[in-house]
Structure formats: C-alpha cells, structure tokens
C-alpha positions as CSV (number, residue, x, y, z in Angstrom):
1,M,2.6,3.8,10.2
2,K,1.9,3.9,6.5
3,V,0.5,1.2,4.1
4,L,2.2,1.1,0.8
5,D,0.7,-0.1,-2.5
6,A,2.3,-2.0,-5.4
7,T,2.5,1.2,-7.4
8,F,4.7,2.8,-4.7
9,L,6.9,-0.3,-4.5
10,A,7.4,-0.5,-8.2
11,D,8.2,3.2,-8.4
12,Y,10.7,2.9,-5.6
13,L,12.4,-0.1,-7.3
14,E,12.5,1.9,-10.5
15,D,14.1,4.9,-8.7
16,V,11.2,7.3,-9.3
17,D,12.0,10.5,-7.6
18,A,8.6,10.9,-6.0
19,A,8.8,7.5,-4.2
20,T,12.3,8.1,-3.0
21,R,11.5,11.6,-1.8
22,Y,8.4,10.4,0.1
23,L,10.5,7.8,1.9
24,Q,13.1,10.4,2.8
25,E,10.5,12.8,4.1
26,H,8.8,10.1,6.2
27,S,12.0,8.3,7.4
28,T,10.7,7.8,10.9
29,E,7.6,6.0,9.9
30,R,6.9,2.3,10.0
31,F,6.0,1.0,6.5
32,V,3.7,-1.9,5.9
33,V,3.0,-3.7,2.6
34,P,0.0,-6.0,2.2
35,A,1.2,-9.4,1.2
36,P,-0.7,-9.4,-2.2
37,A,0.9,-6.1,-3.1
38,F,4.3,-7.5,-2.3
39,A,3.6,-10.5,-4.4
40,E,2.5,-8.4,-7.3
41,V,5.8,-6.5,-7.3
42,L,7.9,-9.6,-7.0
43,V,5.9,-11.5,-9.7
44,G,6.3,-8.4,-11.9
45,E,10.0,-8.7,-11.4
46,G,9.9,-12.3,-12.4
47,N,7.8,-11.6,-15.4
48,G,10.0,-8.6,-16.5
49,P,11.9,-8.6,-19.8
50,G,15.4,-9.7,-19.6
51,E,17.1,-11.0,-16.5
52,S,15.1,-10.8,-13.4
53,D,16.4,-10.1,-9.9
54,I,13.8,-11.2,-7.5
55,E,16.2,-11.6,-4.6
56,G,17.5,-8.1,-5.3
57,A,14.0,-6.7,-5.2
58,R,13.3,-8.5,-1.9
59,D,16.5,-7.0,-0.5
60,A,15.7,-3.5,-1.8
61,L,12.3,-3.7,0.0
62,S,13.5,-5.3,3.2
63,W,12.8,-2.0,5.1
64,A,9.0,-2.7,4.8
65,E,7.0,-5.1,6.8
66,V,4.9,-7.6,4.8
67,Y,1.4,-7.7,6.3
68,P,-0.7,-10.9,5.9
69,V,-4.3,-10.6,4.8
70,D,-7.2,-12.9,5.6
71,G,-10.9,-13.3,5.2
72,R,-11.6,-10.4,7.6
73,T,-9.5,-8.2,5.3
74,A,-11.5,-9.4,2.3
75,I,-14.8,-8.4,4.0
76,T,-13.4,-5.0,5.0
77,A,-12.3,-4.5,1.3
78,A,-15.9,-5.3,0.2
79,E,-17.3,-2.9,2.8
80,I,-15.0,-0.1,1.6
81,A,-16.0,-0.7,-2.0
82,D,-19.6,-0.4,-0.9
83,E,-18.9,2.8,0.9
84,V,-17.2,4.3,-2.1
85,G,-20.3,3.3,-4.1
86,P,-21.2,3.9,-7.7
87,Q,-20.2,7.6,-7.6
88,G,-16.5,6.6,-7.1
89,P,-14.1,4.5,-9.0
90,Y,-14.4,0.7,-9.4
91,L,-11.9,-0.8,-6.9
92,T,-10.2,-3.9,-7.9
93,G,-9.6,-6.7,-5.4
94,M,-6.0,-5.6,-4.9
95,D,-7.0,-1.9,-4.4
96,G,-9.7,-3.0,-2.0
97,V,-7.3,-5.2,0.0
98,I,-4.8,-2.4,0.3
99,A,-7.5,0.0,1.5
100,A,-8.7,-2.6,3.9
101,V,-5.2,-3.0,5.4
102,G,-5.1,0.7,5.9
103,R,-8.4,0.7,7.7
104,E,-7.4,-2.4,9.8
105,L,-4.2,-0.7,10.9
106,D,-5.7,2.8,11.2
107,A,-3.0,3.9,8.9
108,A,-2.7,6.1,5.8
109,V,-2.5,4.3,2.4
110,V,0.3,5.7,0.3
111,S,-0.4,5.5,-3.4
112,A,-0.4,7.2,-6.8
113,D,-3.1,4.9,-8.1
114,R,-6.0,7.1,-9.3
115,D,-8.6,4.7,-7.9
116,L,-7.1,4.9,-4.4
117,T,-6.4,8.6,-4.5
118,H,-9.8,9.4,-6.1
119,P,-11.8,11.9,-3.9
120,E,-14.6,9.4,-3.3
121,T,-12.2,6.8,-2.1
122,A,-10.3,9.4,0.0
123,A,-13.6,10.2,1.6
124,V,-13.7,6.7,3.2
125,I,-10.1,5.9,3.8
126,D,-7.0,7.9,4.8
127,V,-4.9,8.1,1.6
128,E,-1.8,10.1,0.7
129,D,-0.8,10.6,-2.9
130,Y,3.0,10.5,-2.9
131,A,3.2,11.6,-6.5
132,D,1.0,14.7,-6.2
133,T,4.1,16.8,-6.9
134,G,4.9,15.0,-10.1
135,R,6.6,11.7,-10.9
C-alpha cells in the first residue's frame, strides 16, 4: 500500500512523466489518498483557469481509494511534526495529515514535496520521492 499526496495527484492529472512512470512501476500496489489531499486537487481543478473538469478529474483518479481522516489523524500529524523537530522542515497541516495517514496505515508516503521528502522527515516516516529521477 502507498499513500499519495496532492503533489502526486496533480502531477498525474497533468501527465507528468515521473508520476505516470511511478504508477506503472508499482501497478500491483494499493493506492490511498487522504481525503484532504483529494479535496485539494479537486478544488484546484475547480479554481483553475478556463473550463474546469471536476468530474473528469474524479474519474481519472478513480483507481485510488480516498481515506478519511479524523481527530486521531490530527494528533498523529502533530506528533510527527514534533518528532521532525526544529532541525527539519516546517510541516503544514496538509503535509502532517498525509504523513499521519502513512503512519496509521504503516505505508510509504509517495511525494515530491520537499518538506515530506526532506531527510529529517524521512527519518520519522517512510517516504518515497517519485520524482527523484526528474520531473
């Protein structure tokens, strides 16, 4: 199982080679998307310039399971931020929640977000940088 962040989803929807290649290389995996990350991508689609295609984006991401978050996830996110500490990056609420879902599910977080792939963050969560070979 892999937990995908909003960066991955946006890159996938924009046909970024690294995201497509990652999915192809991990085609047997189960992919989970935290509900807030899913919302971020769909809201971005709605806010985009020109004509939006929210339904098309939903259909294009239908292979991923949307994972609900709750108060427990929020507490886990705060604990992860505390573990990363001041030597690491400042985790936003969204990054913290994504990391927390990875920990809750004992799954790798797949991202190209520098805060999530930062060595100090990677020391406390399992993270895979899908774009480490270039975007």
